[in-house]
Residue frames as qw, qx, qy, qz and C-alpha x, y, z in Angstrom:
[[0.119, -0.605, -0.273, -0.738, 83.42, 89.55, 101.81],
 [0.633, -0.692, -0.337, -0.090, 82.28, 88.86, 105.33],
 [0.723, -0.269, -0.168, 0.614, 85.76, 89.26, 106.58],
 [0.235, 0.308, 0.091, 0.918, 86.04, 92.77, 105.03],
 [0.438, -0.698, -0.295, -0.485, 82.69, 93.65, 106.77],
 [0.772, -0.562, -0.280, 0.100, 83.84, 92.31, 110.09],
 [0.693, -0.230, -0.068, 0.680, 87.43, 93.56, 110.18],
 [0.270, 0.012, 0.168, 0.948, 87.13, 96.86, 108.26],
 [0.239, 0.528, 0.458, -0.674, 83.46, 97.81, 108.47],
 [0.001, 0.048, -0.655, -0.754, 82.99, 97.41, 104.78],
 [0.483, 0.370, 0.500, -0.616, 79.35, 98.20, 103.96],
 [0.798, 0.548, 0.012, -0.250, 79.71, 97.03, 100.32],
 [0.252, -0.545, 0.740, 0.302, 82.27, 94.62, 98.87],
 [0.878, 0.372, 0.178, -0.242, 82.43, 92.46, 95.79],
 [0.444, -0.241, 0.684, 0.526, 84.55, 90.47, 93.38],
 [0.537, 0.715, 0.182, -0.410, 83.77, 91.81, 89.99],
 [0.756, 0.269, 0.406, 0.438, 84.74, 90.74, 86.52],
 [0.309, -0.257, 0.220, 0.889, 86.63, 93.28, 84.36],
 [0.064, -0.376, -0.607, -0.697, 83.45, 93.64, 82.43],
 [0.297, -0.262, 0.185, -0.899, 81.54, 94.76, 85.54],
 [0.732, -0.282, -0.502, -0.365, 79.65, 91.57, 86.43],
 [0.448, -0.573, 0.534, -0.431, 79.46, 90.74, 90.16],
 [0.602, 0.194, -0.774, -0.018, 80.91, 87.32, 90.76],
 [0.547, -0.431, -0.653, 0.298, 80.48, 87.37, 94.51],
 [0.054, 0.486, -0.080, 0.868, 79.43, 90.21, 96.75],
 [0.279, -0.505, -0.660, 0.481, 78.22, 91.56, 100.04],
 [0.030, 0.193, 0.205, 0.959, 76.12, 94.50, 98.79],
 [0.261, 0.273, 0.585, -0.717, 73.15, 96.01, 100.55],
 [0.340, 0.514, 0.781, 0.100, 69.70, 95.32, 99.05],
 [0.184, 0.892, 0.264, -0.318, 69.17, 99.11, 98.39],
 [0.134, -0.652, 0.504, 0.550, 72.20, 99.27, 96.17],
 [0.835, 0.494, -0.032, -0.240, 72.10, 98.36, 92.51],
 [0.757, -0.306, 0.493, 0.301, 74.66, 95.56, 92.34],
 [0.702, 0.499, 0.375, 0.344, 74.72, 95.80, 88.58],
 [0.163, 0.952, -0.008, 0.261, 75.46, 99.53, 88.55],
 [0.513, -0.778, 0.355, 0.070, 78.03, 99.23, 91.38],
 [0.816, -0.115, 0.469, 0.318, 79.96, 96.46, 89.49],
 [0.585, 0.649, 0.282, 0.396, 79.92, 98.20, 86.21],
 [0.053, 0.972, -0.088, 0.211, 81.14, 101.50, 87.54],
 [0.622, -0.651, 0.409, 0.151, 83.89, 99.94, 89.60],
 [0.787, 0.155, 0.447, 0.395, 85.15, 98.10, 86.50],
 [0.361, 0.855, 0.206, 0.310, 84.85, 101.34, 84.58],
 [0.268, -0.939, 0.215, 0.006, 86.95, 103.26, 87.17],
 [0.680, -0.436, 0.507, 0.301, 89.76, 100.79, 87.08],
 [0.683, 0.422, 0.474, 0.361, 89.55, 100.57, 83.32],
 [0.179, 0.962, 0.069, 0.195, 89.74, 104.35, 82.96],
 [0.425, -0.823, 0.352, 0.134, 92.77, 104.52, 85.17],
 [0.744, -0.067, 0.540, 0.387, 94.49, 101.81, 83.03],
 [0.536, 0.694, 0.306, 0.370, 93.77, 103.85, 79.84],
 [0.077, -0.987, 0.118, -0.076, 95.16, 107.05, 81.48],
 [0.615, -0.578, 0.477, 0.246, 98.27, 105.17, 82.57],
 [0.763, 0.260, 0.489, 0.334, 98.68, 103.80, 79.14],
 [0.304, 0.915, 0.148, 0.220, 98.55, 107.23, 77.69],
 [0.299, -0.905, 0.303, -0.022, 101.23, 108.30, 80.08],
 [0.755, 0.396, -0.510, 0.117, 103.29, 105.22, 79.15],
 [0.207, -0.453, 0.719, -0.485, 103.63, 104.16, 82.73],
 [0.085, 0.011, -0.993, 0.084, 102.83, 100.80, 84.34],
 [0.465, -0.466, -0.607, -0.446, 99.23, 99.45, 84.76],
 [0.320, -0.501, 0.375, -0.712, 97.61, 100.70, 87.98],
 [0.237, -0.034, -0.947, 0.215, 97.31, 98.08, 90.76],
 [0.177, -0.587, -0.756, 0.227, 94.41, 99.80, 92.33],
 [0.055, -0.564, -0.148, -0.811, 92.34, 102.98, 92.99],
 [0.224, -0.447, -0.665, 0.554, 91.27, 104.66, 96.23],
 [0.076, -0.561, -0.321, -0.760, 88.33, 107.01, 95.93],
 [0.260, -0.278, -0.630, 0.677, 87.55, 109.12, 99.06],
 [0.201, -0.728, -0.326, -0.569, 84.59, 111.24, 100.19],
 [0.212, -0.623, 0.344, -0.669, 84.03, 112.99, 103.42],
 [0.713, -0.341, 0.389, -0.473, 82.52, 109.97, 105.14],
 [0.933, 0.028, 0.359, -0.011, 83.76, 106.92, 103.15],
 [0.018, 0.630, -0.666, -0.399, 86.41, 105.42, 100.94],
 [0.938, 0.262, 0.164, -0.159, 86.26, 102.82, 98.25],
 [0.240, -0.607, 0.699, 0.292, 89.25, 100.76, 97.36],
 [0.896, 0.391, 0.033, -0.205, 89.49, 98.80, 94.01],
 [0.332, -0.587, 0.703, 0.226, 92.26, 96.39, 93.47],
 [0.654, 0.401, -0.521, -0.373, 93.02, 94.34, 90.39],
 [0.719, -0.260, 0.620, -0.179, 92.76, 90.58, 90.96],
 [0.549, -0.008, 0.759, 0.351, 94.35, 89.16, 87.82],
 [0.052, -0.020, 0.574, 0.817, 93.42, 89.59, 84.19],
 [0.230, -0.423, -0.768, -0.423, 89.75, 88.75, 84.64],
 [0.451, -0.693, -0.562, 0.000, 88.72, 90.23, 87.97],
 [0.107, 0.461, -0.343, 0.811, 88.99, 93.00, 90.57],
 [0.425, -0.501, -0.693, 0.297, 88.00, 93.24, 94.22],
 [0.007, 0.506, -0.003, 0.862, 86.35, 96.31, 95.69],
 [0.411, -0.507, -0.678, 0.339, 85.31, 97.35, 99.16],
 [0.093, -0.680, -0.074, -0.723, 83.57, 100.53, 100.42],
 [0.609, -0.400, -0.541, 0.420, 84.13, 101.36, 104.07],
 [0.259, -0.934, -0.210, 0.129, 84.07, 104.20, 106.57],
 [0.385, 0.836, -0.227, 0.318, 86.70, 106.88, 106.04],
 [0.371, -0.769, 0.457, -0.249, 88.30, 106.38, 109.46],
 [0.980, -0.034, 0.150, 0.123, 89.45, 102.83, 108.50],
 [0.395, -0.616, 0.513, 0.448, 93.24, 102.48, 108.11],
 [0.644, 0.661, -0.149, -0.355, 93.46, 102.81, 104.34],
 [0.250, 0.572, -0.778, -0.077, 96.88, 101.08, 104.09],
 [0.339, -0.097, 0.907, -0.229, 95.79, 98.05, 106.19],
 [0.685, 0.431, 0.392, -0.437, 92.53, 97.75, 104.20],
 [0.565, 0.684, -0.356, -0.296, 94.31, 97.96, 100.90],
 [0.012, -0.466, 0.884, -0.040, 96.83, 95.44, 102.01],
 [0.537, 0.084, 0.760, -0.356, 93.97, 93.08, 102.87],
 [0.706, 0.586, 0.129, -0.376, 92.38, 93.52, 99.53],
 [0.371, 0.686, -0.602, -0.170, 95.67, 92.89, 97.79],
 [0.256, -0.242, 0.923, -0.153, 96.07, 89.60, 99.82],
 [0.648, 0.374, 0.550, -0.371, 92.47, 88.64, 98.79],
 [0.557, 0.705, -0.235, -0.371, 93.34, 89.54, 95.11],
 [0.086, 0.534, -0.837, -0.091, 96.28, 87.17, 95.14],
 [0.431, 0.069, 0.858, -0.271, 93.95, 84.38, 96.25],
 [0.615, 0.588, 0.283, -0.442, 91.45, 85.27, 93.70],
 [0.321, 0.693, -0.541, -0.353, 94.17, 85.09, 90.93],
 [0.111, -0.292, 0.950, 0.014, 94.73, 81.47, 91.75],
 [0.577, 0.307, 0.654, -0.380, 91.08, 80.49, 91.20]]
């Protein structure tokens, strides 16, 4: 999590169970970690349901963008996901690649 903050300016990041429980995180004190985790899991779960209805493959991740920030959520095996929120000017492809690398490590645990 610290690496995401240092390299990509992530102001919130976490490893979250598919049920929305924070397993590890670097989340500011003024943010509800519980709500953050649950909503991230819900986003990826909803995308999975939509993909299933379309009869296409399971989504590997989601990028949500606003005017000043983006949040990347990447699946990390059957039981977890990794999420990072960072400034919009960060190279999205590089950040996503880093999250995917971390997800591969998490899958092994």
